[in-house]
N, C-alpha and C positions, 0 to 999 in steps of 0.2 A: 779307142781303148779308154777306160776309166782310170781316174786317179784317186786312190783312196787317201784322205788326209785325216789326220787326228785319230787314227786307230780305226778298228771296225765299227765303232758306234759313232764316229765323227762324220763330217760331211765329206762328200766327194763330188767330183766333176765328170761329166761324160756317161758313157754306157758301160755297165758291168752286167753281162748276162741279159736278162730281160728288164733291168731296173736303170732308170736314168736319174742321175744325180745333178744338181744345179745349185744356183745361188740367186735368190730374189730379194732385193733390197737389203742385203746383209744376212739374210736367213738361209741356211742350208735347207735344200728340198730334196726329196726323193720320191719318185713316182714310178709306176709301173709303165713300161713301154706299151704304147697303144697296139693293139692287135691289128687294127686297120684304121685308116683315116677316110671318114666319109664327110662329105659336105652337102647334105641334103638342102635344097632350096625351097623349103616350105614357105607358105605365104607368111606365116608367124615369124620365121626367122629372117626372112627378107625384110620384113617390116621393122623388127627389132634392129637389124643392122643399119637400115636407113635412118632409124631415130637416132642411133648413137653417132652416125656420120653427121647428122645434122646438129645435134647438140655439141659435138666436137668443133664444128665449124663456128658455132654461136660463141662457144668458149674462147676460140682464137680470136673472134671479133672483140670480145671484151677486153682481152689482153692478158698476157701471163702475169705482169706485175699486179693487177687487180685480183686476179684469182689467188696469187701467192699470198697477198696480204690477208685475205679473209678466209682461205681454206687450208693453207698449209699447217697452221696451228691445230686444226682439228683432225687432219689426215693422220692416220696410223697404218704403217706398213704399206703405204701407197702415197702417191703424190697428191698434193691439193688439186691439181688439174684433174686427176683420175676421180678423185672424190666428187668434185663439182659436176663432172659428167655423169657419174652414176646416180647421184642424187637428182639431177635434173633431166634425166632421160625421158621423162614423160612430159616435158614442156612441148614436144612436137608429137603430133599423131603420126600413124603409120603412113598417112598419105601427105605428110609434110605440113599440115596446118600448125601454126604456132599459138600456144595457149599461154599468154604471160602470167595469168593468174596462178599457175603451177610453179612459176620460177622461184628458185631459192637463191638470193644473191650471197647469203652468208649463212653460217651456222654458229650456234653458241650465243654468247652474250656480247653484244656490241652497244655500247652506250649511245644513246641518240644524241646527235650534235645539238649544242645550243647555239643557234643562229639567229641573228636579228633578220637578215634578208639574204635572199640568193637571187642574183640576176644574171642574165644571159645576153650576150652581144654576138652578132654574126659580122665579121669583116673578112673579105678576101676568101670567102668560102669556108672560113674557120669559125667554129663555136667556141666562145670562152665563157667560163663561169666565174662570177666574182661573189665572193661570200663576205658578209659584214657580221661580225661578232659583237655580242652585247656589252661585254665588259672587257676594256683593254687590259692586257696582261693575263687573261684567262686562257689564252691559247699558248701551247708550247711552240718553240720553233720548229719542231718536227711534225707538227699536226698538218695534215693535208686533207681537205675534203674530196671525196670521190663521188661521181654521180654516174648513173647508167641512164640513158634516154633511149626508149624503145619507141620508134614510130610505128604507126599503125600499118605501115607497109612491112614491119618486121625488121627494118634497119636498125642497127645498134650503134650507139655512140657511147664510148666510155670517155668521160670528162673528169679530168683532175683540176682542181681549183686553179685558177690564173694560168692555166696551160691551154694551148690548142687542143681541141677534141681530136680523138682518133677514131677511126670507124673500122 
């Protein structure tokens, strides 16, 4: 049973006749009830679903904090995670090959960091990045450098400055 709120022109939840009302990210939605639900498994659909599955797993490997930092500010009416996966769905082919040249790690304007050097050390199976800045006092206390390393095997490491890497 549907619930009509805000009068006849306002939003409602549930089913009223052949109309379904809902709420998506704070936006009232209304759609026709589907006559039938079909799930054809054409080669193109299966390939597209597998690409989305692979890019979703890739995004999880990068880590939610990394994606939130660079994508939430650009996302409108969706999460930064969803925007990242939709923009990057073509980094995998339908047969699972990774094409890093198609990867977008961020959108919009991000100032390039001014760094003197970046070095990496591996100890106890953990990768650490150390960053040297050219001018003392140029860096804010809240500034943190983030790196993404993609090995030729497709393994992804998200590294935050002076913190152990996560894979």
